[in-house]
C-alpha positions in Angstrom: 0.0 0.0 0.0 1.4 3.4 -1.1 0.7 6.0 1.6 0.8 9.8 1.7 2.0 10.1 5.3 1.4 13.8 5.5 -2.1 13.5 4.2 -3.1 10.9 6.8 -1.7 13.0 9.7 1.1 10.6 10.5 2.9 11.3 13.8 5.8 9.4 15.1 8.5 9.7 17.8 11.3 7.5 19.2 12.4 6.4 22.6 15.9 5.0 22.6 17.3 3.1 25.6 21.0 2.6 25.8 22.8 0.4 28.4 26.1 1.6 29.9 29.2 -0.3 31.0 30.8 -0.3 34.5 28.6 -1.0 37.5 24.9 -0.7 38.2 23.2 2.6 38.8 22.7 2.2 42.6 25.2 -0.5 43.6 28.6 -1.8 42.7 27.4 -4.9 41.0 29.0 -5.2 37.5 26.8 -4.7 34.4 27.2 -8.3 33.2 24.1 -10.1 32.0 24.5 -13.8 32.8 22.7 -16.8 31.1 24.2 -19.6 33.2 22.1 -21.5 35.8 21.3 -19.2 38.7 22.8 -19.3 42.1 19.4 -18.7 43.8 15.7 -18.1 43.0 13.1 -16.1 44.8 9.3 -15.8 44.5 7.4 -12.6 44.8 3.9 -11.0 44.5 3.8 -7.4 43.5 0.9 -5.0 44.3 0.1 -1.6 42.8 0.1 1.4 45.0 -1.8 4.7 44.5 -0.1 7.9 43.5 0.0 11.0 45.6 -3.4 11.9 44.0 -4.8 8.6 45.3 -5.1 7.0 41.9 -3.8 3.8 40.6 -2.2 3.9 37.1 -4.2 2.2 34.4 -1.3 0.1 33.2 -0.5 -1.0 36.7 -4.1 -1.9 37.3 -4.1 -4.0 34.1 -1.1 -6.0 35.3 -2.6 -6.4 38.8 -5.7 -8.0 37.4 -3.6 -10.8 35.9 -2.9 -12.1 39.5 0.5 -13.6 38.5 3.4 -14.3 40.8 7.0 -13.7 39.8 10.2 -15.8 39.9 13.6 -14.2 40.0 16.9 -15.9 39.0 19.8 -14.3 40.8 23.6 -14.6 40.8 25.9 -14.1 43.7 28.5 -12.1 41.7 26.2 -9.7 39.8 23.1 -9.3 42.0 22.8 -8.0 45.6 20.2 -6.9 48.1 19.6 -3.7 46.1 18.3 -5.7 43.2 16.3 -7.9 45.6 14.7 -4.7 47.0 15.9 -5.8 50.5 18.3 -2.9 50.8 18.0 0.8 49.9 19.9 2.2 46.9 23.5 3.0 47.4 25.3 6.1 46.0 24.5 7.2 42.4 26.9 5.9 39.7 28.7 9.2 38.8 30.3 7.6 35.7 26.8 7.0 34.3 26.0 10.6 35.0 29.0 11.8 33.0 28.0 9.6 30.0 24.5 11.0 30.1 26.0 14.5 30.1 28.1 13.7 27.0 24.9 12.5 25.3 23.2 15.8 26.2 26.1 17.9 24.9 26.2 16.0 21.6 22.4 16.6 21.2 22.8 20.3 22.1 20.4 19.9 25.1 19.9 22.1 28.1 21.4 20.3 31.1 19.4 20.6 34.4 20.9 22.1 37.5 20.0 19.1 39.7 19.1 15.5 39.0 16.1 14.3 41.0 15.1 10.7 40.7 11.5 9.7 40.4 9.8 6.3 40.8 7.9 5.0 37.7 5.4 2.3 38.7 6.1 -1.0 36.9 4.2 -4.0 38.3 4.7 -6.5 35.4 7.4 -8.0 37.6 10.4 -6.6 35.7 11.4 -4.6 38.8 11.3 -6.3 42.2 10.4 -3.1 43.9 7.4 -2.5 41.7 8.9 0.7 40.3 11.8 1.9 38.1 14.0 4.8 39.2 14.4 7.5 36.5 15.7 11.1 36.4 15.7 13.9 33.9 19.2 15.0 32.9 18.6 17.4 30.0 15.9 18.8 27.8 15.3 20.6 24.5 17.9 18.9 22.5 17.9 18.3 18.7 19.2 15.8 16.2 19.9 16.9 12.6 18.5 14.7 9.8 18.1 14.8 6.0 14.4 15.9 6.6 15.2 18.6 9.0 15.7 18.9 12.8 14.0 16.4 15.2 13.5 17.7 18.7 14.7 15.9 21.8 12.5 17.0 24.6 14.1 14.8 27.3 17.2 12.9 28.0 16.9 10.7 31.2 19.1 8.4 33.2 17.3 5.3 34.6 17.6 1.7 35.7 17.2 -1.2 33.3 14.6 -3.8 34.1 15.1 -7.5 34.7 15.1 -9.7 31.6 12.1 -11.9 30.9 13.1 -15.6 30.5 9.7 -17.4 30.8 6.0 -16.5 30.7 3.2 -18.9 31.8 -0.4 -18.3 32.7 0.5 -18.5 36.4 3.8 -16.7 36.6 6.7 -14.8 34.9 10.3 -15.6 35.4 13.0 -13.0 35.2 16.8 -12.8 35.1 18.0 -10.3 37.8 21.4 -9.7 36.3 20.1 -7.0 34.0 18.1 -5.2 36.7 19.7 -1.9 37.7 22.1 -1.5 34.8 22.3 2.2 33.9 20.3 3.3 30.9 20.3 6.5 29.0 16.8 7.2 27.6 16.5 9.6 24.7 12.9 10.6 23.7 12.1 12.5 20.5 9.2 14.7 19.7 6.7 13.4 17.1 8.6 15.2 14.4 9.3 12.0 12.3 7.8 12.4 8.9 7.9 8.8 7.4 8.8 5.3 8.4 12.2 5.6 6.6 12.8 8.9 8.5 12.3 7.0 11.8 15.0 4.6 10.8 17.3 7.5 9.9 16.7 9.2 13.3 17.4 5.9 15.1 20.6 5.4 13.2 21.8 8.9 13.9 21.1 8.7 17.6 22.7 5.2 17.7 25.8 6.6 16.0 26.1 9.3 18.6 25.7 6.8 21.5 28.3 4.4 20.1 30.8 7.3 19.8 30.9 7.5 23.6 33.3 5.3 25.7 31.4 3.4 28.4 28.4 2.7 26.3 27.6 -1.0 25.9 27.8 -2.6 22.4 26.3 -5.7 20.9 22.8 -7.2 20.4 20.3 -6.1 23.0 22.3 -3.3 24.5 20.3 -0.6 22.7 16.5 -0.8 22.4 14.1 1.4 20.4 10.4 2.0 21.0 8.4 3.8 18.3 5.2 5.9 19.0 2.8 6.0 16.0 -0.5 7.7 15.4 -2.5 9.0 12.4 -5.4 11.5 12.2 -8.3 10.2 14.3 -6.4 7.6 16.2 -4.6 7.5 19.6 -0.8 7.1 20.2 0.4 3.5 20.0 3.8 2.5 21.3 5.6 -0.3 19.5 8.2 -2.2 21.6 10.8 -4.9 20.8 12.6 -3.9 17.6 15.4 -6.4 17.0 16.8 -4.8 13.8 16.6 -1.2 12.6 16.2 -2.5 9.1 12.7 -3.7 10.0 11.6 -0.4 11.5 10.1 1.1 8.3 8.1 -2.0 7.6 6.8 -2.4 11.1 5.7 1.2 11.2 4.0 0.9 7.8 2.1 -2.2 9.0 1.0 -0.4 12.1 -0.3 2.6 10.1 -2.2 0.2 7.8 -3.7 -1.5 10.9 -4.9 1.9 12.3 -6.3 2.9 8.9 -8.3 -0.3 8.7 -9.7 0.1 12.3 -10.7 3.7 11.6 -12.4 2.6 8.4 -14.4 0.1 10.4 -15.4 2.9 12.8 -13.4 1.2 15.6 -11.9 3.3 18.4 -8.1 3.1 18.8 -7.2 3.4 22.4 -3.7 4.4 23.7 -1.8 1.2 24.1 1.6 -0.6 24.1 2.1 -3.3 21.5 4.9 -5.9 21.1 6.6 -6.2 17.7 6.5 -9.8 16.4 8.9 -11.6 14.1 6.6 -11.1 11.1 6.6 -7.3 11.6 3.1 -7.2 12.9 2.3 -6.3 16.6 0.2 -7.7 19.4 -1.4 -6.0 22.4 0.7 -5.8 25.6 -1.0 -3.3 27.9 -2.8 0.0 28.0 -0.7 3.2 27.7 0.6 4.3 31.1 -0.7 7.6 32.5 0.8 10.4 34.6 -0.2 8.6 37.8 2.7 6.1 37.4 5.3 8.7 38.5 6.1 9.9 42.0 9.2 11.2 43.9 12.0 8.9 44.9 12.8 9.6 48.6 15.7 7.1 49.0 18.1 8.9 46.5 19.6 12.3 47.3 19.4 14.9 44.5 22.6 15.2 42.5 23.9 18.7 41.7 25.1 19.4 38.2 27.7 22.1 38.6 29.2 24.3 35.9 32.6 22.8 36.7 31.3 19.3 36.1 29.8 20.2 32.7 33.0 22.0 31.7 35.1 18.9 32.6 33.1 16.7 30.1 35.2 16.1 27.0 33.4 15.0 23.9 35.0 12.2 21.7 35.1 12.2 17.9 31.8 11.1 16.4 31.9 7.8 14.6 30.6 9.5 11.4 33.5 12.0 11.6 36.0 9.2 12.3 34.8 7.2 9.3 35.2 10.3 7.0 38.7 10.8 8.4 39.6 7.1 7.6 38.3 7.6 4.0 40.2 10.8 3.4 43.5 10.0 5.3 43.9 6.3 4.4 41.8 6.0 1.1 39.6 3.4 2.6 36.3 2.6 0.8 33.3 4.1 2.7 31.9 0.7 3.9 35.2 -0.3 5.4 35.7 3.1 7.0 32.2 3.0 8.6 32.7 -0.6 9.8 36.1 0.1 11.4 34.7 3.2 13.2 31.5 1.4 14.3 33.3 -1.6 15.7 36.0 0.6 17.2 38.7 -1.6 15.7 42.4 -0.6 16.5 43.0 0.2 12.9 45.1 3.4 13.5 47.2 1.7 16.2 48.1 -1.1 13.7 48.8 1.4 10.9 51.3 3.2 13.2 52.9 -0.1 14.5 53.2 -1.6 11.0 54.0 1.6 9.1 55.6 -0.3 6.2 52.3 -2.0 5.3 49.6 -0.5 3.2 46.8 0.8 5.4 44.3 -0.8 3.0 45.9 -4.2 3.5 45.7 -3.7 7.3 42.0 -2.8 7.0 41.4 -6.0 5.0 43.2 -8.0 7.6 40.9 -6.6 10.3 37.6 -6.8 8.4 37.6 -9.3 5.5 40.1 -11.9 6.6 38.1 -12.9 9.7 35.0 -13.3 7.5 36.9 -15.5 5.1 38.4 -17.6 7.9 34.9 -18.2 9.2 33.6 -19.2 5.8 36.6 -21.4 4.7 38.0 -22.7 7.9 35.0 -22.4 10.3 37.1 -20.1 12.6 34.8 -17.9 14.7 37.1 -15.3 16.2 40.5 -13.8 15.5 42.2 -12.0 18.3 44.1 -8.7 18.0 47.3 -10.5 19.3 47.0 -13.2 16.6 46.5 -10.6 13.8 49.6 -8.6 15.1 51.7 -11.8 15.1 51.0 -12.4 11.5 51.4 -8.8 10.4 54.8 -8.8 12.2 55.9 -11.8 10.2 54.8 -10.1 7.0 56.8 -7.0 7.8 59.8 -9.3 8.5 59.2 -10.9 5.1 58.9 -14.3 6.7 55.5 -14.9 5.1 54.0 -13.2 2.0 51.1 -10.8 2.3 48.7 -13.0 0.3 49.3 -15.9 2.8 47.7 -13.9 5.6 44.6 -16.1 5.8 46.5 -19.4 5.7 49.0 -18.2 8.4 46.2 -16.9 10.7 44.3 -20.2 10.3 47.4 -22.2 11.1 48.2 -20.0 14.2 44.6 -20.3 15.5 44.4 -24.1 15.0 47.9 -25.1 15.8 49.0 -22.4 18.2 52.1 -21.6 16.0 53.1 -21.0 12.4 55.5 -23.3 10.6 57.5 -20.8 8.6 58.8 -23.5 6.4 55.4 -23.6 4.8 55.8 -20.0 3.7 59.5 -19.9 2.7 59.8 -18.0 -0.5 61.3 -19.6 -3.6 64.0 -17.9 -5.6 62.9 -16.5 -8.9 64.9 -19.3 -10.7 63.2 -22.1 -8.7 59.8 -20.5 -9.1 60.1 -20.3 -12.9 61.3 -24.0 -13.0 58.2 -25.0 -10.9 55.8 -23.0 -13.1 57.3 -24.6 -16.3 56.9 -28.1 -14.7 53.2 -27.4 -13.9 52.6 -26.2 -17.5 54.3 -29.3 -18.9 52.3 -31.6 -16.7 49.0 -30.0 -17.8 49.4 -29.7 -21.6 46.2 -28.7 -23.3 44.6 -27.4 -20.1 42.9 -24.0 -20.2 44.8 -21.0 -18.9 42.5 -20.6 -15.8 43.0 -24.3 -15.0 46.8 -24.0 -15.1 46.6 -20.8 -13.0 44.4 -22.6 -10.4 46.9 -25.5 -10.1 49.9 -23.1 -9.8 48.2 -20.9 -7.2 47.2 -23.9 -5.1 50.7 -25.4 -5.2 52.8 -22.2 -4.9 50.7 -19.8 -2.8 52.7 -18.9 0.3 56.0 -19.6 -1.5 55.8 -16.6 -3.8 53.7 -13.4 -4.2 50.5 -14.1 -6.1 51.2 -11.3 -8.6 54.5 -12.9 -9.5 52.9 -16.3 -10.0 50.2 -14.8 -12.3 52.8 -13.0 -14.4 54.9 -16.1 -14.8 52.0 -18.3 -15.8 50.8 -15.8 -18.3 54.3 -15.2 -19.8 55.2 -18.9 -20.1 51.9 -20.0 -21.5 52.0 -17.4 -24.2 55.3 -18.7 -25.6 
């Protein structure tokens, strides 16, 4: 279905949640999410409490009616009494505050004078206390996009929830190791114009976050929720995006769903929906209201001084770093972006192995591991292993085009047999090529070349083998 998003009154905004490294927000437990069998398990029932206005939040009431109990898997080394809600929060993680301030500065936001934590009621079991601690750090930021500026009304610092590992009609089971990990939450205004624009905004915000040291990387460490509505409908929040590439399609399907409901004269209530694998969504719960927030009295306010803000140093953005790699080292854009995104030690290796072409070093970091995985079923290549092979190439003990074979041998055997890569003299190489040609009379050029490369690779540069085969077969 081709849609005119402006004509249908399309409105959309993002909420981006990014996990941070180090220790948890209100205790010293490390931010390690474990998947091994737990050291202990506890059982809890959680009840909703009324706000200061005497009202119970609609989303909390919805969860309460399910009458479920909750099981929590814990670990002695990454969970403590704070996560169990058996001890008050400890001092605020100031490293997390500094990372949130870097995010605010990158987004040109107005930093608050004082951080005051609030309690956000959550009784689906994902927080043992029945609430999540969250605090405003900055407001009125902006992100530049190809379709104009998108406003960032709030940047918050909050605790991550426990991870769901099992759901049954009677109970939910959670992994406590994720509970309390610091999160930076970035919320945009409904300035997003199309589904593709939503993806662009998410990518831009993600690039800024990954530019900052101390931000977690990898699958599941950043989560995006999308709010969507059209003229005549209410705001619907879509949760659970696994891949940004799916975002435009998921949004389009949600818009089509809302159009269909409005066409059937059905009312669209504010609600939260879960994104499924087929890009559709299913109902999770009603949209929370203002009653879910109330002041946190166990955490002292944290002053943001001018001196603290001035001390914050901003790193180079990944986009700028990639452009620098392109210009300075003549890397193709895809390689430059991948090296920047993965924070690979490219420039360190370029400096250490100055006699090697930077493009060759980039290939050794990016393409060679992929080929090793495909050809030799080798999953990982360490930096130390790569450096060992590069050093042997610099010392001319192995040729450049034998980098894959040498790395494979090092990973599988723990050492490299340099005898396998000893270079032949030009005289011996020519004798060997002549013998191969003589043994394969009548064979096509490509066939002869394949035989020669298979037999001689590692003993001579590929370029030299090609030139010899070509010259001697033309005689």
